[in-house]
C-alpha positions in Angstrom: -187.5 180.3 -81.6 -189.0 177.4 -79.5 -189.6 178.1 -75.8 -187.1 175.4 -74.7 -184.2 177.2 -76.2 -185.0 180.5 -74.5 -184.2 179.1 -71.1 -180.9 177.4 -71.9 -178.2 179.0 -69.8 -175.5 180.9 -71.8 -172.7 178.8 -70.1 -174.3 175.6 -71.4 -174.8 177.1 -74.9 -171.2 178.1 -75.0 -170.1 174.6 -74.0 -172.3 173.1 -76.7 -171.1 175.5 -79.4 -167.4 174.7 -78.6 -168.1 171.0 -79.3 -169.4 171.8 -82.9 -167.6 171.8 -86.2 -167.2 175.2 -87.8 -170.2 175.0 -90.2 -172.6 174.1 -87.3 -171.0 176.7 -85.1 -171.7 179.3 -87.8 -175.3 178.1 -88.2 -175.9 178.8 -84.5 -175.2 182.5 -85.2 -178.4 182.6 -87.2 -180.9 181.1 -84.7 -181.6 184.2 -82.7 -180.1 187.3 -81.2 -179.0 185.6 -78.0 -177.5 182.6 -79.7 -175.6 184.9 -82.0 -174.3 186.8 -79.0 -173.2 183.7 -77.2 -171.6 182.2 -80.3 -169.5 185.4 -80.8 -168.4 185.5 -77.2 -167.2 181.8 -77.0 -164.2 181.0 -79.1 -164.5 178.3 -81.8 -162.3 175.3 -81.0 -160.4 174.2 -84.1 -159.6 170.9 -82.4 -163.3 170.0 -83.1 -162.8 170.6 -86.8 -161.9 168.1 -89.5 -159.6 169.1 -92.4 -161.0 170.9 -95.4 -159.7 170.4 -98.9 -159.4 173.8 -100.6 -160.3 173.0 -104.2 -158.8 174.6 -107.3 -160.2 178.0 -108.0 -162.2 178.4 -111.2 -162.4 181.6 -113.3 -165.8 182.2 -111.7 -164.3 181.9 -108.2 -161.7 184.6 -109.2 -164.5 186.9 -110.4 -166.8 186.5 -107.5 -164.0 186.5 -104.9 -164.7 183.1 -103.3 -162.9 180.0 -102.1 -164.3 176.5 -102.6 -163.8 173.9 -100.0 -164.7 170.2 -99.4 -165.4 169.3 -95.8 -164.1 165.7 -95.5 -166.0 164.7 -92.4 -169.4 165.9 -93.6 -168.8 165.1 -97.3 -169.9 168.7 -98.1 -168.7 171.1 -100.8 -169.3 174.8 -100.3 -167.9 178.3 -101.0 -166.7 181.1 -98.7 -166.7 184.7 -99.9 -163.6 186.8 -99.5 -163.3 190.5 -98.9 -162.9 192.7 -102.1 -159.5 193.8 -100.9 -158.1 190.2 -101.2 -155.4 190.0 -103.8 -156.2 188.4 -107.1 -154.2 185.2 -106.4 -153.2 182.4 -108.7 -152.4 179.5 -106.4 -151.4 178.5 -102.8 -148.0 177.5 -101.6 -148.7 176.5 -98.0 -151.3 176.0 -95.3 -150.5 176.4 -91.7 -152.8 176.7 -88.6 -155.7 178.1 -90.6 -153.6 180.4 -92.8 -153.1 180.1 -96.5 -150.1 181.5 -98.3 -151.3 182.8 -101.7 -149.3 184.0 -104.7 -150.6 186.9 -106.9 -149.9 187.9 -110.5 -146.6 189.5 -109.6 -145.4 186.5 -107.5 -146.0 188.4 -104.3 -146.9 186.4 -101.2 -149.7 187.1 -98.8 -151.1 185.3 -95.7 -154.8 184.8 -95.8 -157.3 183.5 -93.3 -160.3 182.5 -95.5 -162.8 182.4 -92.5 -162.1 185.9 -91.1 -161.0 187.4 -94.4 -157.8 188.7 -92.7 -155.0 189.1 -95.3 -151.5 190.3 -94.5 -149.1 191.1 -97.4 -145.6 189.7 -96.8 -142.4 191.4 -97.8 -141.9 191.7 -101.6 -140.1 189.0 -103.6 -137.6 191.7 -104.6 -136.4 191.9 -101.0 -134.8 188.5 -101.3 -131.0 189.0 -101.8 -131.0 186.9 -104.9 -134.0 188.4 -106.7 -134.1 191.5 -109.0 -137.1 192.7 -111.0 -136.6 193.5 -114.7 -138.8 196.4 -115.7 -140.2 197.6 -119.0 -138.4 201.0 -119.6 -141.5 202.9 -120.8 -143.9 201.8 -118.1 -141.9 200.3 -115.2 -144.1 197.2 -115.6 -142.4 194.0 -114.3 -141.4 191.8 -117.3 -139.3 189.2 -115.6 -137.3 188.3 -112.5 -133.5 187.8 -112.4 -132.2 185.2 -109.9 -128.5 185.3 -109.0 -126.3 182.4 -107.9 -124.3 183.3 -104.9 -121.3 183.2 -104.5 -121.0 182.6 -108.3 -121.4 185.6 -110.6 -124.2 184.0 -112.6 -127.9 184.5 -112.9 -131.0 183.1 -114.6 -133.8 185.2 -115.9 -137.5 184.0 -116.0 -140.5 185.6 -117.5 -143.1 186.9 -114.9 -145.6 184.2 -115.9 -143.0 181.4 -115.4 -142.1 182.6 -111.9 -145.8 182.9 -110.9 -146.8 179.6 -112.3 -143.7 177.5 -111.5 -143.4 178.7 -108.0 -140.4 180.6 -106.6 -141.9 179.5 -103.3 -141.7 175.7 -102.6 -143.3 175.9 -99.2 -144.4 178.5 -96.6 -145.5 178.2 -93.0 -146.1 180.4 -90.0 -145.2 180.2 -86.3 -145.8 182.3 -83.3 -143.3 183.5 -80.7 -143.6 184.0 -77.0 -144.6 187.7 -77.5 -147.5 186.6 -79.8 -145.9 188.0 -83.0 -145.6 185.7 -86.0 -142.7 184.5 -88.1 -143.1 183.3 -91.6 -140.6 180.9 -93.1 -140.4 180.0 -96.8 -138.4 177.4 -98.8 -137.3 178.6 -102.3 -138.0 176.2 -105.1 -135.1 177.5 -107.3 -132.3 177.4 -104.7 -134.0 175.5 -102.0 -132.7 177.7 -99.2 -134.9 179.0 -96.3 -135.8 182.7 -95.6 -137.8 184.2 -92.8 -139.7 187.4 -92.1 -141.2 188.6 -88.8 -144.6 190.4 -88.6 -142.7 193.7 -88.3 -140.2 193.1 -91.1 -140.3 194.8 -94.5 -137.8 192.4 -96.2 -136.9 188.7 -96.2 -133.8 187.4 -94.4 -132.0 184.3 -95.6 -131.4 181.7 -92.9 -127.8 180.5 -92.1 -128.2 176.8 -92.3 -125.9 173.8 -92.8 -127.3 173.3 -96.3 -129.5 175.1 -98.9 -131.1 171.9 -100.2 -134.4 172.2 -98.3 -137.6 170.7 -99.5 -139.9 171.2 -96.5 -140.6 173.5 -93.6 -143.4 173.2 -91.0 -144.4 174.6 -87.6 -145.3 172.1 -84.8 -145.4 172.5 -81.0 -143.8 176.0 -81.1 -140.9 175.0 -83.2 -140.0 175.1 -86.9 -139.0 171.8 -88.6 -137.0 171.9 -91.9 -136.1 168.9 -94.0 -133.2 168.9 -96.4 -132.0 166.2 -98.8 -128.2 166.8 -98.8 -127.5 163.3 -97.6 -129.1 160.1 -99.0 -131.2 159.8 -95.9 -131.9 163.5 -95.4 -131.5 165.9 -92.5 -134.0 167.3 -90.0 -133.2 170.7 -88.6 -135.3 172.2 -85.7 -135.4 176.0 -85.2 -136.6 178.1 -82.2 -138.7 181.0 -83.6 -138.4 183.3 -80.5 -134.7 184.1 -81.3 -133.8 186.7 -83.9 -132.9 185.2 -86.3 -134.6 181.8 -85.5 -131.9 179.6 -84.2 -131.2 176.0 -85.1 -131.4 174.0 -81.8 -131.2 170.4 -83.0 -130.1 168.5 -86.1 -131.3 164.9 -86.6 -130.4 162.5 -89.4 -133.5 161.0 -91.0 -134.0 157.3 -91.6 -132.7 155.7 -94.8 -135.4 154.3 -97.1 -135.7 150.5 -96.4 -134.3 148.1 -99.1 -137.7 146.4 -99.5 -139.2 149.7 -100.7 -136.3 150.3 -103.1 -136.7 146.8 -104.5 -140.5 147.1 -104.9 -140.2 150.5 -106.6 -136.7 150.7 -108.2 -137.6 153.9 -110.1 -139.0 156.1 -107.4 -138.5 159.3 -105.6 -139.2 160.3 -101.9 -140.7 163.3 -100.3 -140.6 163.7 -96.6 -142.7 165.3 -93.9 -142.6 165.6 -90.1 -145.7 164.9 -88.0 -146.2 165.7 -84.3 -148.4 163.4 -82.3 -148.7 164.4 -78.6 -145.1 165.6 -78.6 -143.7 162.5 -80.4 -142.1 163.1 -83.8 -142.9 161.0 -86.8 -141.0 160.9 -90.1 -143.4 160.4 -93.0 -141.9 159.2 -96.3 -144.0 159.5 -99.5 -142.9 157.2 -102.3 -143.5 158.6 -105.9 -143.4 156.4 -108.9 -143.1 157.6 -112.5 -145.5 156.3 -115.2 -147.6 154.6 -112.5 -151.1 153.2 -113.2 -151.3 155.1 -116.5 -150.2 158.5 -115.0 -147.1 160.5 -115.4 -146.5 160.2 -111.7 -148.4 158.9 -108.7 -147.9 158.2 -105.0 -147.5 154.4 -104.6 -146.6 154.0 -100.9 -145.8 155.6 -97.6 -143.4 154.6 -94.9 -143.7 156.0 -91.3 -141.0 156.2 -88.6 -141.1 157.3 -85.0 -138.2 159.0 -83.3 -136.6 157.3 -80.3 -135.6 160.3 -78.3 -133.1 158.3 -76.1 -131.2 156.9 -79.0 -132.0 159.6 -81.6 -132.9 156.9 -84.1 -136.0 156.3 -86.2 -138.1 153.2 -85.7 -140.2 151.9 -88.6 -143.9 151.7 -87.5 -146.8 150.0 -89.2 -149.6 151.6 -87.1 -150.4 155.1 -85.8 -153.5 153.7 -84.0 -156.8 155.5 -84.5 -155.0 158.6 -85.9 -154.6 159.7 -89.5 -152.0 162.1 -91.0 -153.0 164.6 -93.7 -150.0 165.6 -95.9 -149.5 167.9 -98.8 -148.5 171.6 -99.0 -149.6 172.0 -95.4 -148.1 171.4 -91.9 -149.0 167.8 -91.3 -152.5 167.6 -89.7 -153.1 164.9 -87.2 -156.8 163.7 -86.7 -158.4 161.2 -84.4 -160.8 158.8 -86.2 -162.6 158.4 -82.9 -163.6 162.1 -83.0 -164.6 161.9 -86.7 -166.1 158.5 -87.6 -166.1 159.2 -91.3 -162.3 159.5 -91.3 -160.3 156.2 -91.4 -157.8 155.6 -88.7 -154.2 154.4 -89.3 -154.2 156.1 -92.7 -152.5 158.8 -94.6 -154.6 161.3 -96.5 -152.6 163.0 -99.2 -153.0 165.6 -101.9 -150.7 166.6 -104.8 -147.7 168.7 -103.8 -145.3 167.7 -106.5 -145.0 171.2 -108.0 -143.1 170.3 -111.1 -145.6 167.7 -112.0 -148.6 170.0 -111.3 -147.1 172.7 -113.5 -146.0 170.4 -116.4 -149.2 168.3 -116.4 -151.9 170.9 -115.8 -154.6 169.1 -117.7 -154.3 165.8 -115.9 -156.0 164.8 -112.6 -154.1 165.4 -109.4 -152.4 162.9 -107.2 -154.6 162.4 -104.1 -155.9 159.5 -102.1 -155.9 157.6 -98.8 -153.1 155.2 -98.0 -153.8 152.5 -95.4 -150.8 151.6 -93.3 -152.5 148.3 -92.4 -152.7 146.8 -95.9 -150.9 149.3 -98.1 -154.0 149.9 -100.3 -154.9 153.3 -101.8 -158.5 154.4 -102.1 -160.2 157.7 -102.9 -161.7 160.2 -100.5 -163.2 162.7 -103.0 -165.7 161.4 -105.6 -164.8 164.1 -108.1 -161.1 163.7 -107.8 -160.7 163.1 -111.6 -162.1 166.6 -112.2 -159.3 168.3 -110.1 -156.6 169.6 -112.4 -154.8 172.9 -111.9 -153.8 174.2 -109.4 -153.5 171.4 -106.9 -155.9 171.2 -103.9 -154.5 171.8 -100.4 -155.5 170.7 -96.9 -156.4 173.3 -94.2 -158.0 173.3 -90.8 -160.1 176.4 -90.3 -159.3 178.6 -87.4 -160.8 181.9 -86.2 
């Protein structure tokens, strides 16, 4: 090592390391013994990190136990090895604060941090009140799952492969309570209700909510945000995780899609997200069109609204300044383009989270791009996007 680096005070080194992205932070570990020591003692700041796109896992990735990522800010693709104990997982149904929610061959859910290798199995799918495993008599091997309709005395039965591939889990996220324990909340794709499990629980607990028609759940600023589509304009319910069970503390009606959007895209569908920018809530509406630009489905527009706290109404906005939102099967990520010049401001970066479309059209390219709120144009952010097929990529921000 050069002489100049030997005399750099550890406090200054730590300050420098905390201003780096994760890949550069990890490179500092390899410089020398002292740099390795300092890097380990000063915590990596994920606020300095741009989002990564976790790419679909190939058969070779499954065999060698790795995850493949694309670092958007540095335009770099790389793999991260996972511990041998990591479950052999099929796809991911959520990304939240550096954690990925992975589904294995039996449709069991685990929470994985790809950087540290930490992996926590979550309660079994059979602990949901409406799920029963159907076993092969001779071997007790799971053949299918039976899903009951409460309060009606009816049920549907799906083969194991169908449940694994066409997710029972629509969305998963994790939040922390005041005592530093965690709470995981999931939205079910079949019945669209919400269930939760604390870090000490061995079974899932259904949430008592106004409706079961949920499509989204996320954790922002120490609160859970759930979106349902019971009404034409939808409903936002906010839950406090520290209570047991998590308690709904506020209910807000979402904004109705504007007529100009409905007239431009008469055959469209909407998917909604909630973003938190410095304590202010934004409703992000994604507009899907069928048979769009030669594809079975594609995102054709976004609409953004800001909550007026005094009036409890949503105001349509055309600019989010130098910030960008990253949406998909993740808690919405907010990034400043000033901190990352290669990321465009006033834009929405999106990846494919239309599960039915992903499952039914596995051989087609996925729906991802950058939508400019300024001019409504859609461009690409990944040169090899046409090669991404099944499963869908997902955004994550690495945390240690």
